[in-house]
C-alpha positions in Angstrom: 108.4 52.3 109.1 105.6 53.3 106.9 105.5 56.9 106.3 103.1 59.1 104.4 104.2 62.5 103.3 101.7 65.5 104.0 101.8 68.3 101.8 99.6 71.5 102.0 97.4 72.7 99.0 96.5 76.4 99.5 93.1 77.4 98.6 91.7 81.1 98.6 89.4 81.7 101.3 85.8 82.8 101.2 86.6 86.3 102.8 89.4 88.7 103.6 92.0 86.5 101.8 92.2 84.0 104.6 93.5 80.4 104.7 92.8 77.8 107.2 95.6 76.3 109.1 94.8 72.7 108.2 97.2 71.1 105.7 95.4 68.9 103.2 96.1 65.7 101.3 94.3 64.6 98.4 92.7 61.2 98.4 91.6 58.6 96.1 90.0 59.8 92.8 88.0 58.0 90.2 89.8 58.4 87.7 93.0 59.4 89.7 93.5 63.2 89.3 95.4 65.7 91.6 92.6 67.9 92.8 91.7 68.1 96.6 88.6 68.7 98.6 88.3 72.3 99.9 88.5 72.8 103.5 86.6 75.9 104.8 84.2 77.3 107.2 80.7 78.4 107.8 80.3 82.2 107.6 77.2 83.6 109.4 77.0 85.4 112.7 74.7 84.9 115.6 74.7 86.3 119.1 76.3 84.4 121.8 75.0 83.4 125.1 76.8 81.7 127.9 75.2 78.4 128.5 77.6 76.6 131.0 78.5 78.0 134.3 80.2 75.2 135.4 84.2 75.1 135.6 85.7 72.5 133.3 89.2 71.4 133.1 90.9 69.6 130.2 94.6 68.9 129.2 95.8 71.2 126.6 97.1 69.7 123.4 99.7 71.0 120.8 100.6 67.7 119.4 100.5 67.2 115.5 97.8 64.8 114.4 97.1 63.2 111.1 93.4 63.4 110.3 91.8 60.8 107.9 88.1 61.3 106.9 85.8 59.0 104.8 82.8 60.9 103.6 79.1 59.7 103.4 79.0 58.9 99.6 81.3 60.0 96.7 81.9 63.8 96.4 81.9 65.1 92.7 85.1 67.2 92.5 85.6 67.4 88.7 84.7 66.2 85.3 86.5 64.3 82.7 85.1 64.0 79.1 84.5 60.7 77.8 85.3 59.7 74.1 82.9 57.3 72.8 83.7 54.3 70.3 82.3 56.5 67.5 84.8 59.2 68.5 82.4 61.7 70.0 83.2 63.7 73.0 80.5 63.7 75.8 79.8 64.0 79.5 76.7 62.1 80.5 76.5 62.9 84.0 77.2 66.7 83.6 74.5 66.4 80.6 72.1 64.8 83.0 72.3 67.6 85.5 75.0 66.5 88.1 77.0 69.3 89.3 80.5 69.9 91.1 80.0 69.6 94.9 77.1 67.1 94.5 77.5 64.0 96.9 76.4 60.8 95.2 74.7 58.7 98.1 73.1 56.0 96.0 73.5 54.1 92.8 70.8 52.0 91.4 69.2 52.1 94.9 72.2 50.9 96.7 74.2 53.1 99.1 77.6 54.3 97.7 80.0 53.7 100.6 83.2 54.0 98.6 84.3 54.8 95.1 84.5 51.0 94.1 80.9 50.5 94.6 80.1 53.4 92.3 82.4 52.1 89.7 80.7 48.7 89.9 77.1 50.2 89.6 78.3 52.1 86.5 80.1 49.1 84.9 76.9 46.8 85.5 74.4 49.3 84.1 76.5 50.1 81.1 76.9 46.4 80.2 73.3 45.9 80.5 72.5 48.7 78.4 70.7 50.5 81.2 71.0 53.9 82.7 72.6 54.1 86.2 70.2 55.9 88.7 72.1 58.3 90.9 70.6 59.6 94.2 72.5 62.9 94.7 72.6 65.1 97.8 72.7 68.9 96.9 72.6 71.5 99.6 69.7 70.2 101.9 67.8 68.4 99.0 68.0 64.8 97.2 67.9 64.8 93.6 67.6 61.6 91.1 69.4 61.6 87.8 69.4 58.8 85.2 72.8 58.8 83.6 73.6 56.6 80.5 77.2 55.2 80.8 79.3 55.4 77.6 82.0 52.8 76.7 85.2 54.8 76.7 87.4 54.1 73.7 90.6 55.1 75.6 89.9 53.0 78.9 87.7 50.3 77.5 85.3 50.7 80.4 81.9 52.3 81.0 82.3 56.0 82.1 80.0 58.8 83.2 82.5 61.7 82.9 82.8 62.4 86.6 85.9 62.8 89.0 84.7 61.8 92.5 86.3 61.6 95.9 85.4 59.6 98.9 88.1 60.4 101.4 90.5 63.2 102.6 93.7 63.4 104.8 95.7 66.1 106.4 97.5 67.2 109.3 96.6 69.7 112.0 96.9 70.1 115.7 95.1 68.6 118.9 93.6 71.3 121.0 92.4 69.6 124.0 91.7 66.2 125.7 89.8 64.9 128.6 91.4 61.7 130.2 88.1 60.9 132.1 85.6 60.7 129.1 88.5 60.2 126.6 87.2 63.0 124.3 89.3 65.3 122.4 88.7 68.5 120.2 91.1 69.6 117.3 91.6 71.9 114.4 89.0 74.6 115.6 87.3 74.8 112.3 84.9 72.7 109.9 86.2 70.6 107.0 83.8 71.1 104.1 82.8 69.6 101.0 84.6 70.5 97.7 83.4 73.9 96.3 80.8 74.5 99.0 80.7 75.6 102.7 78.8 72.5 103.6 80.4 70.2 106.3 81.6 67.0 105.2 79.1 64.4 106.4 81.2 61.6 107.9 81.0 58.0 107.4 84.0 57.5 109.6 87.1 59.4 110.6 90.2 58.9 112.7 93.2 60.7 114.0 96.9 59.5 114.4 100.2 60.9 115.3 102.0 63.1 112.9 105.6 63.8 112.9 106.7 67.2 111.7 110.0 66.8 109.5 110.2 70.5 108.3 108.6 73.9 108.0 108.1 75.8 104.7 108.6 79.5 105.6 105.7 81.9 105.4 105.8 85.1 103.6 103.4 87.9 102.9 100.9 86.5 100.2 102.3 82.9 100.6 101.4 81.3 103.8 104.0 78.6 105.1 103.4 75.0 105.9 104.4 72.2 108.1 105.8 69.2 106.3 105.1 65.9 108.3 104.4 62.2 108.2 101.9 59.8 109.6 103.7 57.5 112.1 103.5 53.7 112.8 103.1 53.0 116.3 101.2 56.2 116.9 101.0 57.4 120.4 97.6 59.2 119.5 94.7 57.3 118.1 91.1 58.0 118.1 87.8 58.2 116.0 86.3 61.4 114.8 82.6 61.7 115.7 81.7 65.4 114.8 82.8 67.8 112.2 81.5 71.4 113.2 82.2 75.0 112.6 84.5 75.2 115.8 86.3 71.9 115.0 86.4 68.2 115.1 85.4 66.1 118.1 85.7 62.4 118.8 87.1 59.8 121.2 90.6 58.6 121.9 91.9 55.1 122.0 95.2 56.2 123.4 95.7 59.2 125.5 98.6 61.6 124.4 101.1 62.9 126.9 101.9 66.5 127.2 105.3 67.1 129.1 104.4 70.7 129.6 101.3 70.1 131.8 101.1 67.4 134.5 97.8 68.7 135.5 94.5 69.9 133.4 93.8 73.6 132.9 90.6 75.3 133.4 88.7 76.4 130.2 88.2 80.1 130.1 84.9 81.4 129.8 84.3 83.8 127.0 84.1 86.9 129.5 87.4 85.8 130.9 89.3 86.1 127.8 91.0 89.6 127.3 93.5 91.5 124.9 97.0 91.0 125.8 99.9 88.3 126.2 99.2 84.8 125.7 101.0 81.5 124.5 100.5 79.0 121.8 101.3 75.5 121.9 102.4 73.6 118.7 105.2 71.4 117.1 107.7 72.6 114.7 110.0 69.6 114.8 109.2 65.9 115.4 106.8 65.4 118.0 107.9 68.0 120.6 105.4 70.5 121.7 106.7 74.0 122.4 105.4 77.1 123.9 105.5 80.3 121.9 104.4 84.0 122.9 101.7 85.5 121.0 99.4 88.5 121.6 95.6 88.5 121.6 94.6 91.7 119.7 90.8 91.2 119.7 88.1 89.2 121.3 84.8 88.8 119.5 82.2 86.9 121.5 79.4 87.7 118.8 81.1 85.3 115.9 80.2 82.1 117.4 79.0 80.5 114.1 82.2 81.1 112.0 84.5 80.3 115.0 86.6 83.6 114.5 86.3 84.7 118.2 90.0 85.9 118.5 92.5 87.9 116.3 96.0 86.9 117.5 99.6 88.0 116.4 102.8 86.0 116.8 105.6 88.0 118.9 107.8 85.2 119.6 111.1 85.8 117.7 112.1 82.0 117.7 108.7 81.1 116.0 109.1 83.9 113.5 112.6 83.0 112.7 111.6 79.3 112.2 108.2 79.7 110.4 107.6 83.4 109.6 104.5 83.2 111.8 101.2 81.0 111.4 101.4 78.2 108.9 99.5 75.5 107.3 99.2 72.6 110.0 98.9 74.9 113.2 95.1 74.7 113.0 94.0 73.8 116.4 97.1 75.0 118.1 95.9 75.7 121.8 96.0 79.3 123.3 96.8 79.7 127.0 96.3 82.8 128.8 96.2 83.3 132.6 97.0 79.6 133.1 93.7 78.7 131.3 92.8 77.3 127.9 91.2 80.3 126.1 91.2 79.0 122.5 93.0 77.7 119.4 94.5 79.2 116.3 92.4 78.5 113.1 93.4 80.8 110.2 96.1 82.9 108.9 96.1 86.2 107.3 97.6 85.6 103.9 98.9 89.2 103.7 100.4 89.1 107.1 101.3 85.5 108.3 102.2 86.8 111.8 98.5 87.2 112.4 95.5 85.1 112.3 92.1 84.1 113.7 91.4 81.9 116.6 88.3 80.0 118.1 87.5 80.4 121.8 87.7 77.2 123.8 84.5 77.5 125.6 82.8 77.2 122.1 84.7 74.0 121.5 83.7 72.6 125.0 80.1 73.1 124.1 80.4 70.6 121.2 81.1 67.8 123.6 77.4 66.8 124.0 78.1 63.3 123.3 80.7 62.9 126.2 78.5 60.8 128.5 78.0 58.2 125.5 81.8 58.2 125.2 82.3 57.6 128.9 80.3 54.6 128.7 82.3 53.3 125.7 85.4 54.0 127.6 84.2 51.8 130.2 
């Protein structure tokens, strides 16, 4: 059986020393260097208005999932100096104006769908004594840079001095799914470009089963993590269609099974969520979804855009003994209160791993604006 180990890489949060609960794996680099994309979240507030008065039922998740994403273009994640044949150290791309976080969408007028295509464009331009013309997306604008490839005396190939990335992988938690439309929601937060708060623009993405093989215990100032593997013969497979401030959403090819719930649950409206006892569903070992007691400390319906509608505290002694609280990989773990799906865990407080943020479930449901299209695909 093929297994691929997932290890979490911790990044400082944009505010309040927070970490998202999504374990991240580095993908392929050009050249290969261990430095991953940052997973973050949008951080602006707007007022919230209830749009949907219809009661909606979905099955809660709790299963660990592997998330594999492929970005549109090659994301610049670092730089690597080039030594020319004359012994000069240079960085042609940076000198031309390319920056970290830029997304290279085209090279010499052709779309860059993967790193190999960018490598070929650089090699071809260099061999012909020409500049490679890069079309780069930065923030909301497009920029054009002409970069002169340099023949590297160490690698014997033409280079422009960039480390780029075209894919990412990690493990999180499935929040809910709807068998009728085969749609799902997971993670509860956005996945962003390296070095920015911009959502990764997906070329494609998919989810698979992940089996949890161990827990790295969380401590104050040092959040813990789940250690898991992608699985062959996955019981959960699907494609990711949307990457939003309140989670990733898509279509399932295989429907998961949740032994804790034989019937779907109502999705709580924002005004039905309250402070007090609740439960969180997540996996600590293998593929077994378990219930754990938590408390909702605060409900903030006015924080729709950053997804931090809940403050929660773990009070289950078994969960505290096994993990120390909320750990990387629990992102998307569904929260149940009054037999309703009310939200999902999204972040851990670094200085207090027993506490964290959550997103309200109704906000996630509103992102399923593509469900009729998916229902047709499901046949």
